[in-house]
C-alpha positions in Angstrom: -149.8 -31.6 53.4 -146.2 -32.4 52.7 -144.2 -35.3 51.3 -140.5 -36.0 52.1 -137.7 -38.2 51.0 -134.3 -38.8 52.7 -131.0 -39.9 51.3 -128.4 -41.1 53.7 -124.6 -41.7 53.4 -124.1 -40.2 50.0 -120.4 -40.1 49.1 -120.4 -36.4 48.3 -119.3 -33.6 50.7 -122.2 -31.7 52.3 -120.7 -28.5 51.2 -120.9 -29.5 47.5 -124.5 -30.8 47.9 -125.5 -27.5 49.6 -124.6 -25.5 46.6 -127.0 -27.4 44.4 -129.7 -27.4 47.1 -129.7 -23.6 47.1 -130.5 -23.7 43.4 -133.7 -25.7 43.8 -135.1 -24.4 47.1 -138.7 -22.9 46.8 -138.9 -23.8 43.1 -141.7 -25.8 41.5 -140.9 -29.5 41.1 -140.8 -29.5 37.3 -138.5 -26.5 37.3 -136.3 -28.0 40.0 -136.0 -31.2 37.9 -134.9 -29.1 34.9 -132.3 -27.2 36.9 -130.9 -30.5 38.2 -130.8 -32.0 34.7 -128.7 -29.2 33.2 -126.4 -28.2 36.1 -122.9 -29.7 35.7 -122.4 -30.8 39.4 -121.8 -34.3 40.7 -124.5 -33.8 43.4 -127.2 -33.4 40.7 -127.6 -37.1 39.9 -128.5 -38.3 43.4 -130.6 -35.2 44.1 -132.6 -35.9 40.9 -133.4 -39.4 42.1 -134.3 -38.0 45.5 -136.7 -35.4 44.0 -138.3 -38.1 41.9 -138.8 -40.2 45.0 -140.3 -37.3 46.9 -142.7 -36.6 44.0 -143.7 -40.3 43.9 -144.3 -40.2 47.7 -146.5 -37.1 47.3 -148.5 -38.7 44.5 -148.9 -42.2 45.9 -148.9 -41.8 49.7 -150.5 -38.4 50.2 -152.7 -38.1 47.0 -151.2 -34.7 46.1 -151.1 -33.2 42.6 -147.5 -33.2 41.5 -148.1 -30.4 39.0 -148.9 -28.0 41.9 -146.0 -29.1 44.2 -142.9 -27.1 45.0 -139.7 -27.8 47.0 -140.5 -26.3 50.3 -137.4 -27.2 52.2 -134.2 -29.1 51.5 -131.2 -29.4 53.7 -128.1 -31.4 54.0 -126.1 -32.5 57.0 -122.8 -34.4 57.5 -123.0 -38.1 57.6 -120.3 -40.6 58.7 -116.8 -39.5 57.7 -114.5 -42.2 56.3 -111.0 -41.8 57.5 -108.2 -42.9 55.2 -104.4 -42.6 55.4 -102.1 -41.1 52.7 -98.5 -42.1 52.8 -96.1 -39.0 52.8 -92.4 -38.5 52.8 -90.1 -39.8 55.6 -92.5 -42.4 56.7 -95.2 -40.0 57.8 -98.9 -40.4 57.2 -101.6 -37.8 56.5 -105.2 -38.2 57.2 -107.7 -38.0 54.3 -111.4 -37.4 55.3 -113.9 -38.8 52.8 -117.1 -37.0 53.8 -120.7 -38.3 53.3 -124.0 -36.4 53.4 -127.5 -37.0 54.7 -130.0 -35.1 52.5 -133.7 -34.3 53.3 -136.0 -33.0 50.7 -139.6 -31.9 51.5 -142.2 -30.9 48.9 -145.6 -29.2 49.6 -148.6 -28.5 47.5 -149.4 -24.9 46.7 -152.6 -23.5 48.3 
């Protein structure tokens, strides 16, 4: 049995989110929550909300015991890229890419 939660169009680069996801992959849910709470990265706040959502889905929708759950898989992909223009010298313009992320978190119950 598995429970999942998705977060779409988060205004953080997928590369930055991936660093934090590597810290919590294959960890028990309570330990993953503690890691997210004390890691000084900007991606930790939305990931903490996502983990809480996945835990609530497991408990309410699938009748799983949250104390025995762990983060079985989590991955992040690129979302829509917002394209902006930065004025430069001599009338030129440079493109700024504001990247977004689509994050999927899956938790399973230990056998």
